[in-house]
PDB file of N, CA, C and O in Angstrom, chain B, residues numbered from 101:
ATOM      1  N   MET B 101     -42.294 -39.028  53.891  1.00  0.00           N
ATOM      2  CA  MET B 101     -42.422 -37.987  53.259  1.00  0.00           C
ATOM      3  C   MET B 101     -41.001 -37.537  52.970  1.00  0.00           C
ATOM      4  O   MET B 101     -40.194 -38.375  52.566  1.00  0.00           O
ATOM      5  N   SER B 102     -40.661 -36.358  53.137  1.00  0.00           N
ATOM      6  CA  SER B 102     -38.910 -35.493  53.283  1.00  0.00           C
ATOM      7  C   SER B 102     -38.749 -35.222  54.776  1.00  0.00           C
ATOM      8  O   SER B 102     -39.390 -35.245  55.826  1.00  0.00           O
ATOM      9  N   ARG B 103     -37.141 -34.865  54.128  1.00  0.00           N
ATOM     10  CA  ARG B 103     -36.559 -34.856  56.053  1.00  0.00           C
ATOM     11  C   ARG B 103     -37.034 -33.329  56.024  1.00  0.00           C
ATOM     12  O   ARG B 103     -36.456 -32.729  56.930  1.00  0.00           O
ATOM     13  N   ASN B 104     -37.857 -32.523  55.323  1.00  0.00           N
ATOM     14  CA  ASN B 104     -38.163 -31.667  56.302  1.00  0.00           C
ATOM     15  C   ASN B 104     -40.215 -31.788  55.434  1.00  0.00           C
ATOM     16  O   ASN B 104     -40.510 -32.238  54.327  1.00  0.00           O
ATOM     17  N   PRO B 105     -41.114 -31.225  56.456  1.00  0.00           N
ATOM     18  CA  PRO B 105     -42.633 -32.009  56.114  1.00  0.00           C
ATOM     19  C   PRO B 105     -42.970 -30.951  55.345  1.00  0.00           C
ATOM     20  O   PRO B 105     -43.991 -31.191  54.701  1.00  0.00           O
ATOM     21  N   GLU B 106     -42.413 -29.618  55.110  1.00  0.00           N
ATOM     22  CA  GLU B 106     -42.698 -28.766  54.297  1.00  0.00           C
ATOM     23  C   GLU B 106     -42.803 -28.986  52.465  1.00  0.00           C
ATOM     24  O   GLU B 106     -43.494 -28.455  51.595  1.00  0.00           O
ATOM     25  N   ASP B 107     -41.622 -30.158  52.463  1.00  0.00           N
ATOM     26  CA  ASP B 107     -40.792 -29.627  51.357  1.00  0.00           C
ATOM     27  C   ASP B 107     -41.321 -30.931  50.558  1.00  0.00           C
ATOM     28  O   ASP B 107     -40.649 -31.040  49.532  1.00  0.00           O
ATOM     29  N   PRO B 108     -42.466 -32.151  50.682  1.00  0.00           N
ATOM     30  CA  PRO B 108     -42.203 -32.576  50.056  1.00  0.00           C
ATOM     31  C   PRO B 108     -42.040 -33.170  49.105  1.00  0.00           C
ATOM     32  O   PRO B 108     -42.491 -32.564  48.133  1.00  0.00           O
ATOM     33  N   VAL B 109     -41.396 -34.537  48.758  1.00  0.00           N
ATOM     34  CA  VAL B 109     -40.624 -34.947  47.182  1.00  0.00           C
ATOM     35  C   VAL B 109     -41.733 -36.375  46.539  1.00  0.00           C
ATOM     36  O   VAL B 109     -41.833 -37.559  46.862  1.00  0.00           O
ATOM     37  N   TYR B 110     -42.400 -35.531  45.537  1.00  0.00           N
ATOM     38  CA  TYR B 110     -42.991 -36.813  45.474  1.00  0.00           C
ATOM     39  C   TYR B 110     -42.555 -37.185  43.474  1.00  0.00           C
ATOM     40  O   TYR B 110     -42.048 -36.458  42.620  1.00  0.00           O
ATOM     41  N   ASN B 111     -43.174 -38.945  43.409  1.00  0.00           N
ATOM     42  CA  ASN B 111     -42.307 -39.381  42.195  1.00  0.00           C
ATOM     43  C   ASN B 111     -43.242 -40.613  41.923  1.00  0.00           C
ATOM     44  O   ASN B 111     -44.287 -41.031  42.422  1.00  0.00           O
ATOM     45  N   ARG B 112     -42.307 -41.056  40.791  1.00  0.00           N
ATOM     46  CA  ARG B 112     -42.951 -41.701  39.728  1.00  0.00           C
ATOM     47  C   ARG B 112     -42.161 -42.946  39.091  1.00  0.00           C
ATOM     48  O   ARG B 112     -42.212 -43.392  37.944  1.00  0.00           O
ATOM     49  N   ILE B 113     -41.236 -43.461  40.469  1.00  0.00           N
ATOM     50  CA  ILE B 113     -39.921 -44.188  40.765  1.00  0.00           C
ATOM     51  C   ILE B 113     -40.760 -45.399  40.405  1.00  0.00           C
ATOM     52  O   ILE B 113     -40.401 -45.943  39.361  1.00  0.00           O
ATOM     53  N   GLU B 114     -42.194 -46.160  41.266  1.00  0.00           N
ATOM     54  CA  GLU B 114     -42.115 -47.535  40.823  1.00  0.00           C
ATOM     55  C   GLU B 114     -42.707 -47.913  39.412  1.00  0.00           C
ATOM     56  O   GLU B 114     -42.398 -48.915  38.768  1.00  0.00           O
ATOM     57  N   ALA B 115     -43.530 -47.030  39.071  1.00  0.00           N
ATOM     58  CA  ALA B 115     -44.716 -46.827  38.110  1.00  0.00           C
ATOM     59  C   ALA B 115     -43.574 -46.992  36.866  1.00  0.00           C
ATOM     60  O   ALA B 115     -43.934 -47.721  35.942  1.00  0.00           O
ATOM     61  N   ALA B 116     -41.849 -46.204  36.734  1.00  0.00           N
ATOM     62  CA  ALA B 116     -40.558 -46.610  35.770  1.00  0.00           C
ATOM     63  C   ALA B 116     -40.030 -47.634  35.384  1.00  0.00           C
ATOM     64  O   ALA B 116     -39.538 -47.967  34.306  1.00  0.00           O
ATOM     65  N   ARG B 117     -40.302 -48.652  37.365  1.00  0.00           N
ATOM     66  CA  ARG B 117     -39.170 -48.917  37.320  1.00  0.00           C
ATOM     67  C   ARG B 117     -40.197 -50.206  36.932  1.00  0.00           C
ATOM     68  O   ARG B 117     -39.630 -50.888  36.077  1.00  0.00           O
ATOM     69  N   LEU B 118     -41.318 -50.676  37.227  1.00  0.00           N
ATOM     70  CA  LEU B 118     -41.962 -51.611  37.524  1.00  0.00           C
ATOM     71  C   LEU B 118     -42.725 -51.962  35.475  1.00  0.00           C
ATOM     72  O   LEU B 118     -43.421 -52.912  35.117  1.00  0.00           O
ATOM     73  N   ALA B 119     -42.070 -50.463  34.376  1.00  0.00           N
ATOM     74  CA  ALA B 119     -41.911 -50.813  33.509  1.00  0.00           C
ATOM     75  C   ALA B 119     -40.540 -50.973  32.396  1.00  0.00           C
ATOM     76  O   ALA B 119     -40.386 -50.839  31.182  1.00  0.00           O
ATOM     77  N   LYS B 120     -39.812 -51.279  33.382  1.00  0.00           N
ATOM     78  CA  LYS B 120     -38.595 -51.489  32.914  1.00  0.00           C
ATOM     79  C   LYS B 120     -38.456 -52.678  33.561  1.00  0.00           C
ATOM     80  O   LYS B 120     -37.324 -52.827  34.020  1.00  0.00           O
ATOM     81  N   GLY B 121     -39.207 -53.572  33.757  1.00  0.00           N
ATOM     82  CA  GLY B 121     -38.886 -54.982  34.348  1.00  0.00           C
ATOM     83  C   GLY B 121     -38.098 -55.182  35.522  1.00  0.00           C
ATOM     84  O   GLY B 121     -37.353 -56.131  35.764  1.00  0.00           O
ATOM     85  N   LEU B 122     -38.422 -53.871  36.437  1.00  0.00           N
ATOM     86  CA  LEU B 122     -37.270 -53.770  37.113  1.00  0.00           C
ATOM     87  C   LEU B 122     -37.159 -54.639  38.938  1.00  0.00           C
ATOM     88  O   LEU B 122     -37.265 -53.663  39.681  1.00  0.00           O
ATOM     89  N   THR B 123     -37.061 -55.459  39.532  1.00  0.00           N
ATOM     90  CA  THR B 123     -36.849 -55.274  40.823  1.00  0.00           C
ATOM     91  C   THR B 123     -36.678 -54.327  41.460  1.00  0.00           C
ATOM     92  O   THR B 123     -36.355 -53.382  40.740  1.00  0.00           O
ATOM     93  N   ARG B 124     -36.753 -53.977  42.930  1.00  0.00           N
ATOM     94  CA  ARG B 124     -36.485 -53.201  43.919  1.00  0.00           C
ATOM     95  C   ARG B 124     -34.987 -53.247  44.149  1.00  0.00           C
ATOM     96  O   ARG B 124     -34.281 -52.261  43.943  1.00  0.00           O
ATOM     97  N   GLN B 125     -34.452 -54.559  44.636  1.00  0.00           N
ATOM     98  CA  GLN B 125     -33.205 -54.556  44.436  1.00  0.00           C
ATOM     99  C   GLN B 125     -31.935 -54.615  42.882  1.00  0.00           C
ATOM    100  O   GLN B 125     -30.752 -54.489  43.198  1.00  0.00           O
ATOM    101  N   GLU B 126     -32.161 -54.745  41.787  1.00  0.00           N
ATOM    102  CA  GLU B 126     -32.219 -54.136  40.503  1.00  0.00           C
ATOM    103  C   GLU B 126     -31.971 -52.504  40.063  1.00  0.00           C
ATOM    104  O   GLU B 126     -31.105 -51.970  39.370  1.00  0.00           O
ATOM    105  N   LEU B 127     -33.272 -51.921  40.878  1.00  0.00           N
ATOM    106  CA  LEU B 127     -32.992 -51.216  41.002  1.00  0.00           C
ATOM    107  C   LEU B 127     -31.971 -50.506  41.402  1.00  0.00           C
ATOM    108  O   LEU B 127     -31.340 -49.780  40.635  1.00  0.00           O
ATOM    109  N   ALA B 128     -31.655 -50.669  42.874  1.00  0.00           N
ATOM    110  CA  ALA B 128     -30.760 -50.820  44.327  1.00  0.00           C
ATOM    111  C   ALA B 128     -29.434 -50.847  42.910  1.00  0.00           C
ATOM    112  O   ALA B 128     -29.572 -50.060  41.973  1.00  0.00           O
ATOM    113  N   ASP B 129     -29.031 -51.175  42.922  1.00  0.00           N
ATOM    114  CA  ASP B 129     -28.330 -51.995  42.579  1.00  0.00           C
ATOM    115  C   ASP B 129     -27.102 -50.932  41.147  1.00  0.00           C
ATOM    116  O   ASP B 129     -25.907 -50.715  40.946  1.00  0.00           O
ATOM    117  N   LYS B 130     -28.172 -50.672  40.664  1.00  0.00           N
ATOM    118  CA  LYS B 130     -27.703 -50.499  39.520  1.00  0.00           C
ATOM    119  C   LYS B 130     -27.216 -48.807  40.004  1.00  0.00           C
ATOM    120  O   LYS B 130     -26.126 -48.279  39.781  1.00  0.00           O
ATOM    121  N   ALA B 131     -28.521 -48.148  40.787  1.00  0.00           N
ATOM    122  CA  ALA B 131     -28.354 -47.172  41.623  1.00  0.00           C
ATOM    123  C   ALA B 131     -26.812 -47.317  42.782  1.00  0.00           C
ATOM    124  O   ALA B 131     -25.908 -46.643  42.287  1.00  0.00           O
ATOM    125  N   GLY B 132     -26.572 -47.680  43.488  1.00  0.00           N
ATOM    126  CA  GLY B 132     -25.672 -47.759  44.250  1.00  0.00           C
ATOM    127  C   GLY B 132     -26.308 -47.558  45.181  1.00  0.00           C
ATOM    128  O   GLY B 132     -26.053 -46.486  45.730  1.00  0.00           O
ATOM    129  N   VAL B 133     -27.411 -48.422  45.827  1.00  0.00           N
ATOM    130  CA  VAL B 133     -27.928 -47.658  46.708  1.00  0.00           C
ATOM    131  C   VAL B 133     -28.909 -49.611  48.018  1.00  0.00           C
ATOM    132  O   VAL B 133     -28.951 -50.746  47.543  1.00  0.00           O
ATOM    133  N   HIS B 134     -29.299 -49.343  49.065  1.00  0.00           N
ATOM    134  CA  HIS B 134     -29.332 -50.097  49.542  1.00  0.00           C
ATOM    135  C   HIS B 134     -30.909 -50.732  49.027  1.00  0.00           C
ATOM    136  O   HIS B 134     -31.719 -50.043  49.647  1.00  0.00           O
ATOM    137  N   TYR B 135     -31.505 -51.515  48.358  1.00  0.00           N
ATOM    138  CA  TYR B 135     -32.907 -52.175  48.368  1.00  0.00           C
ATOM    139  C   TYR B 135     -33.936 -51.160  49.069  1.00  0.00           C
ATOM    140  O   TYR B 135     -34.659 -50.286  48.591  1.00  0.00           O
ATOM    141  N   GLN B 136     -33.772 -51.515  50.111  1.00  0.00           N
ATOM    142  CA  GLN B 136     -34.902 -50.394  51.539  1.00  0.00           C
ATOM    143  C   GLN B 136     -34.624 -49.372  50.881  1.00  0.00           C
ATOM    144  O   GLN B 136     -35.407 -49.735  50.002  1.00  0.00           O
ATOM    145  N   THR B 137     -34.210 -48.366  50.459  1.00  0.00           N
ATOM    146  CA  THR B 137     -33.726 -46.726  49.896  1.00  0.00           C
ATOM    147  C   THR B 137     -34.773 -46.785  49.134  1.00  0.00           C
ATOM    148  O   THR B 137     -35.782 -46.180  49.496  1.00  0.00           O
ATOM    149  N   ILE B 138     -34.772 -47.581  47.814  1.00  0.00           N
ATOM    150  CA  ILE B 138     -36.105 -48.125  46.974  1.00  0.00           C
ATOM    151  C   ILE B 138     -37.368 -47.937  47.767  1.00  0.00           C
ATOM    152  O   ILE B 138     -37.990 -46.885  47.915  1.00  0.00           O
ATOM    153  N   GLY B 139     -37.674 -49.234  48.296  1.00  0.00           N
ATOM    154  CA  GLY B 139     -38.805 -48.586  48.629  1.00  0.00           C
ATOM    155  C   GLY B 139     -39.400 -47.481  49.466  1.00  0.00           C
ATOM    156  O   GLY B 139     -40.583 -47.412  49.798  1.00  0.00           O
ATOM    157  N   TYR B 140     -38.443 -46.624  49.768  1.00  0.00           N
ATOM    158  CA  TYR B 140     -38.405 -45.753  51.086  1.00  0.00           C
ATOM    159  C   TYR B 140     -39.248 -44.254  50.529  1.00  0.00           C
ATOM    160  O   TYR B 140     -40.008 -43.379  50.943  1.00  0.00           O
ATOM    161  N   LEU B 141     -38.157 -44.882  48.730  1.00  0.00           N
ATOM    162  CA  LEU B 141     -38.509 -43.905  47.951  1.00  0.00           C
ATOM    163  C   LEU B 141     -40.075 -43.164  47.651  1.00  0.00           C
ATOM    164  O   LEU B 141     -40.689 -42.107  47.796  1.00  0.00           O
ATOM    165  N   GLU B 142     -40.254 -45.041  46.947  1.00  0.00           N
ATOM    166  CA  GLU B 142     -41.130 -45.142  45.996  1.00  0.00           C
ATOM    167  C   GLU B 142     -42.695 -44.865  46.787  1.00  0.00           C
ATOM    168  O   GLU B 142     -43.811 -44.641  46.318  1.00  0.00           O
ATOM    169  N   ARG B 143     -42.155 -45.006  48.287  1.00  0.00           N
ATOM    170  CA  ARG B 143     -43.367 -44.433  49.396  1.00  0.00           C
ATOM    171  C   ARG B 143     -43.433 -43.284  49.736  1.00  0.00           C
ATOM    172  O   ARG B 143     -44.338 -42.691  50.323  1.00  0.00           O
ATOM    173  N   GLU B 144     -42.302 -42.880  49.312  1.00  0.00           N
ATOM    174  CA  GLU B 144     -42.564 -41.644  49.311  1.00  0.00           C
ATOM    175  C   GLU B 144     -42.612 -40.535  51.026  1.00  0.00           C
ATOM    176  O   GLU B 144     -42.990 -39.391  51.275  1.00  0.00           O
ATOM    177  N   GLU B 145     -41.986 -41.705  51.881  1.00  0.00           N
ATOM    178  CA  GLU B 145     -41.306 -41.990  53.012  1.00  0.00           C
ATOM    179  C   GLU B 145     -39.748 -40.834  53.285  1.00  0.00           C
ATOM    180  O   GLU B 145     -39.657 -40.083  54.257  1.00  0.00           O
ATOM    181  N   TYR B 146     -38.858 -40.938  52.373  1.00  0.00           N
ATOM    182  CA  TYR B 146     -37.409 -40.049  52.178  1.00  0.00           C
ATOM    183  C   TYR B 146     -37.993 -38.985  50.950  1.00  0.00           C
ATOM    184  O   TYR B 146     -39.037 -38.931  50.300  1.00  0.00           O
ATOM    185  N   SER B 147     -36.606 -38.094  51.006  1.00  0.00           N
ATOM    186  CA  SER B 147     -36.860 -37.379  49.658  1.00  0.00           C
ATOM    187  C   SER B 147     -35.310 -37.626  49.387  1.00  0.00           C
ATOM    188  O   SER B 147     -34.597 -37.739  50.384  1.00  0.00           O
ATOM    189  N   PRO B 148     -34.419 -37.769  47.465  1.00  0.00           N
ATOM    190  CA  PRO B 148     -33.583 -38.537  47.376  1.00  0.00           C
ATOM    191  C   PRO B 148     -32.849 -37.023  47.322  1.00  0.00           C
ATOM    192  O   PRO B 148     -33.508 -35.985  47.258  1.00  0.00           O
ATOM    193  N   SER B 149     -31.296 -37.064  47.359  1.00  0.00           N
ATOM    194  CA  SER B 149     -30.330 -36.395  47.611  1.00  0.00           C
ATOM    195  C   SER B 149     -30.573 -36.063  45.368  1.00  0.00           C
ATOM    196  O   SER B 149     -31.309 -36.560  44.517  1.00  0.00           O
ATOM    197  N   LEU B 150     -29.483 -35.005  45.354  1.00  0.00           N
ATOM    198  CA  LEU B 150     -30.055 -34.616  44.037  1.00  0.00           C
ATOM    199  C   LEU B 150     -29.147 -36.074  43.068  1.00  0.00           C
ATOM    200  O   LEU B 150     -29.739 -36.769  42.242  1.00  0.00           O
ATOM    201  N   VAL B 151     -27.353 -36.292  43.516  1.00  0.00           N
ATOM    202  CA  VAL B 151     -27.018 -37.204  42.984  1.00  0.00           C
ATOM    203  C   VAL B 151     -28.250 -38.251  42.829  1.00  0.00           C
ATOM    204  O   VAL B 151     -28.728 -38.353  41.699  1.00  0.00           O
ATOM    205  N   LEU B 152     -28.899 -39.173  44.057  1.00  0.00           N
ATOM    206  CA  LEU B 152     -29.120 -39.920  43.435  1.00  0.00           C
ATOM    207  C   LEU B 152     -30.415 -39.687  42.795  1.00  0.00           C
ATOM    208  O   LEU B 152     -30.717 -40.663  42.109  1.00  0.00           O
ATOM    209  N   ALA B 153     -31.329 -38.719  42.760  1.00  0.00           N
ATOM    210  CA  ALA B 153     -32.120 -38.962  41.825  1.00  0.00           C
ATOM    211  C   ALA B 153     -32.042 -38.842  40.538  1.00  0.00           C
ATOM    212  O   ALA B 153     -32.903 -39.229  39.747  1.00  0.00           O
ATOM    213  N   LEU B 154     -30.532 -38.052  40.134  1.00  0.00           N
ATOM    214  CA  LEU B 154     -30.210 -38.046  38.784  1.00  0.00           C
ATOM    215  C   LEU B 154     -29.406 -39.851  38.595  1.00  0.00           C
ATOM    216  O   LEU B 154     -29.410 -40.230  37.424  1.00  0.00           O
ATOM    217  N   ARG B 155     -28.951 -40.590  39.342  1.00  0.00           N
ATOM    218  CA  ARG B 155     -28.763 -41.197  39.122  1.00  0.00           C
ATOM    219  C   ARG B 155     -30.242 -42.853  39.089  1.00  0.00           C
ATOM    220  O   ARG B 155     -30.178 -44.035  38.751  1.00  0.00           O
ATOM    221  N   ILE B 156     -30.985 -42.244  39.462  1.00  0.00           N
ATOM    222  CA  ILE B 156     -32.366 -43.511  39.322  1.00  0.00           C
ATOM    223  C   ILE B 156     -32.726 -43.199  37.851  1.00  0.00           C
ATOM    224  O   ILE B 156     -33.143 -44.086  37.107  1.00  0.00           O
ATOM    225  N   SER B 157     -32.487 -41.385  37.277  1.00  0.00           N
ATOM    226  CA  SER B 157     -33.588 -41.190  36.217  1.00  0.00           C
ATOM    227  C   SER B 157     -32.669 -41.571  35.506  1.00  0.00           C
ATOM    228  O   SER B 157     -33.082 -41.371  34.364  1.00  0.00           O
ATOM    229  N   LYS B 158     -31.056 -42.262  35.408  1.00  0.00           N
ATOM    230  CA  LYS B 158     -30.725 -42.408  34.627  1.00  0.00           C
ATOM    231  C   LYS B 158     -30.882 -44.214  34.253  1.00  0.00           C
ATOM    232  O   LYS B 158     -30.883 -44.756  33.148  1.00  0.00           O
ATOM    233  N   VAL B 159     -30.967 -44.634  35.186  1.00  0.00           N
ATOM    234  CA  VAL B 159     -31.171 -45.956  35.374  1.00  0.00           C
ATOM    235  C   VAL B 159     -32.272 -46.641  34.395  1.00  0.00           C
ATOM    236  O   VAL B 159     -32.247 -47.520  33.534  1.00  0.00           O
ATOM    237  N   LEU B 160     -33.517 -45.555  35.124  1.00  0.00           N
ATOM    238  CA  LEU B 160     -34.592 -45.767  34.801  1.00  0.00           C
ATOM    239  C   LEU B 160     -34.710 -45.259  32.849  1.00  0.00           C
ATOM    240  O   LEU B 160     -35.374 -45.866  32.010  1.00  0.00           O
ATOM    241  N   ASP B 161     -34.009 -44.249  32.651  1.00  0.00           N
ATOM    242  CA  ASP B 161     -33.922 -43.420  31.126  1.00  0.00           C
ATOM    243  C   ASP B 161     -34.969 -42.763  30.961  1.00  0.00           C
ATOM    244  O   ASP B 161     -35.628 -42.643  29.928  1.00  0.00           O
ATOM    245  N   GLN B 162     -35.177 -42.247  32.150  1.00  0.00           N
ATOM    246  CA  GLN B 162     -36.095 -41.056  32.234  1.00  0.00           C
ATOM    247  C   GLN B 162     -36.044 -39.273  33.017  1.00  0.00           C
ATOM    248  O   GLN B 162     -35.781 -38.939  34.172  1.00  0.00           O
ATOM    249  N   GLU B 163     -36.265 -38.777  32.295  1.00  0.00           N
ATOM    250  CA  GLU B 163     -35.274 -36.856  32.670  1.00  0.00           C
ATOM    251  C   GLU B 163     -36.254 -36.958  34.135  1.00  0.00           C
ATOM    252  O   GLU B 163     -37.397 -37.398  34.254  1.00  0.00           O
ATOM    253  N   VAL B 164     -35.261 -36.331  35.250  1.00  0.00           N
ATOM    254  CA  VAL B 164     -35.680 -36.070  36.274  1.00  0.00           C
ATOM    255  C   VAL B 164     -36.903 -35.325  36.537  1.00  0.00           C
ATOM    256  O   VAL B 164     -37.192 -35.584  37.705  1.00  0.00           O
ATOM    257  N   SER B 165     -37.627 -34.662  36.125  1.00  0.00           N
ATOM    258  CA  SER B 165     -38.387 -33.874  36.083  1.00  0.00           C
ATOM    259  C   SER B 165     -39.836 -34.645  35.357  1.00  0.00           C
ATOM    260  O   SER B 165     -40.992 -34.257  35.528  1.00  0.00           O
ATOM    261  N   GLY B 166     -39.384 -35.860  34.497  1.00  0.00           N
ATOM    262  CA  GLY B 166     -40.554 -36.821  35.252  1.00  0.00           C
ATOM    263  C   GLY B 166     -41.178 -37.998  35.899  1.00  0.00           C
ATOM    264  O   GLY B 166     -41.999 -38.867  35.605  1.00  0.00           O
ATOM    265  N   LEU B 167     -40.168 -37.527  37.276  1.00  0.00           N
ATOM    266  CA  LEU B 167     -40.171 -39.086  37.982  1.00  0.00           C
ATOM    267  C   LEU B 167     -40.299 -38.197  39.338  1.00  0.00           C
ATOM    268  O   LEU B 167     -40.578 -38.666  40.441  1.00  0.00           O
ATOM    269  N   PHE B 168     -40.045 -36.835  39.058  1.00  0.00           N
ATOM    270  CA  PHE B 168     -39.683 -36.028  40.737  1.00  0.00           C
ATOM    271  C   PHE B 168     -40.401 -34.793  40.672  1.00  0.00           C
ATOM    272  O   PHE B 168     -40.129 -34.096  39.695  1.00  0.00           O
ATOM    273  N   SER B 169     -41.190 -34.384  41.418  1.00  0.00           N
ATOM    274  CA  SER B 169     -42.596 -33.416  41.345  1.00  0.00           C
ATOM    275  C   SER B 169     -42.625 -33.061  42.872  1.00  0.00           C
ATOM    276  O   SER B 169     -42.721 -33.981  43.684  1.00  0.00           O
ATOM    277  N   LEU B 170     -42.543 -31.722  43.303  1.00  0.00           N
ATOM    278  CA  LEU B 170     -42.637 -31.295  44.281  1.00  0.00           C
ATOM    279  C   LEU B 170     -45.085 -30.990  44.288  1.00  0.00           C
ATOM    280  O   LEU B 170     -45.887 -30.743  45.189  1.00  0.00           O
ATOM    281  N   SER B 171     -45.180 -31.149  43.243  1.00  0.00           N
ATOM    282  CA  SER B 171     -46.833 -31.625  43.135  1.00  0.00           C
ATOM    283  C   SER B 171     -46.871 -33.102  43.078  1.00  0.00           C
ATOM    284  O   SER B 171     -46.215 -33.988  42.529  1.00  0.00           O
ATOM    285  N   PRO B 172     -48.329 -32.984  44.188  1.00  0.00           N
ATOM    286  CA  PRO B 172     -48.652 -34.142  44.178  1.00  0.00           C
ATOM    287  C   PRO B 172     -48.699 -34.506  42.768  1.00  0.00           C
ATOM    288  O   PRO B 172     -49.067 -33.735  41.881  1.00  0.00           O
ATOM    289  N   ILE B 173     -48.157 -36.189  42.520  1.00  0.00           N
ATOM    290  CA  ILE B 173     -48.336 -36.464  41.584  1.00  0.00           C
ATOM    291  C   ILE B 173     -49.787 -37.716  40.933  1.00  0.00           C
ATOM    292  O   ILE B 173     -49.540 -38.906  41.126  1.00  0.00           O
ATOM    293  N   ARG B 174     -50.816 -37.461  40.405  1.00  0.00           N
ATOM    294  CA  ARG B 174     -51.993 -39.253  40.335  1.00  0.00           C
ATOM    295  C   ARG B 174     -50.816 -40.703  39.941  1.00  0.00           C
ATOM    296  O   ARG B 174     -49.846 -40.693  39.182  1.00  0.00           O
ATOM    297  N   LYS B 175     -51.109 -41.313  40.388  1.00  0.00           N
ATOM    298  CA  LYS B 175     -50.285 -42.982  40.831  1.00  0.00           C
ATOM    299  C   LYS B 175     -51.349 -43.427  39.612  1.00  0.00           C
ATOM    300  O   LYS B 175     -52.566 -43.547  39.750  1.00  0.00           O
ATOM    301  N   GLU B 176     -50.429 -43.683  38.147  1.00  0.00           N
ATOM    302  CA  GLU B 176     -51.225 -44.870  37.494  1.00  0.00           C
ATOM    303  C   GLU B 176     -52.329 -45.920  38.130  1.00  0.00           C
ATOM    304  O   GLU B 176     -52.579 -46.096  39.322  1.00  0.00           O
ATOM    305  N   LYS B 177     -52.836 -46.479  37.131  1.00  0.00           N
ATOM    306  CA  LYS B 177     -52.856 -47.461  38.065  1.00  0.00           C
ATOM    307  C   LYS B 177     -52.804 -49.128  37.119  1.00  0.00           C
ATOM    308  O   LYS B 177     -52.813 -50.191  37.740  1.00  0.00           O
TER     309      LYS B 177
END
């Protein structure tokens, strides 16, 4: 979840990353973070800073509001 249990941030990072054909390492390199950070984010164990959310959105060519939500997101299969 997030650093504040009462404020979880949900995301679609994994689905967007896979749609772009990127590995966690490739996304991490382009976003300027460690690949494990991408894993934590995808598992919703960590909430990104605004700057990181913007970087990831840019790399994945998505709007921030399309990738991140304060409400649970139904995961695509």
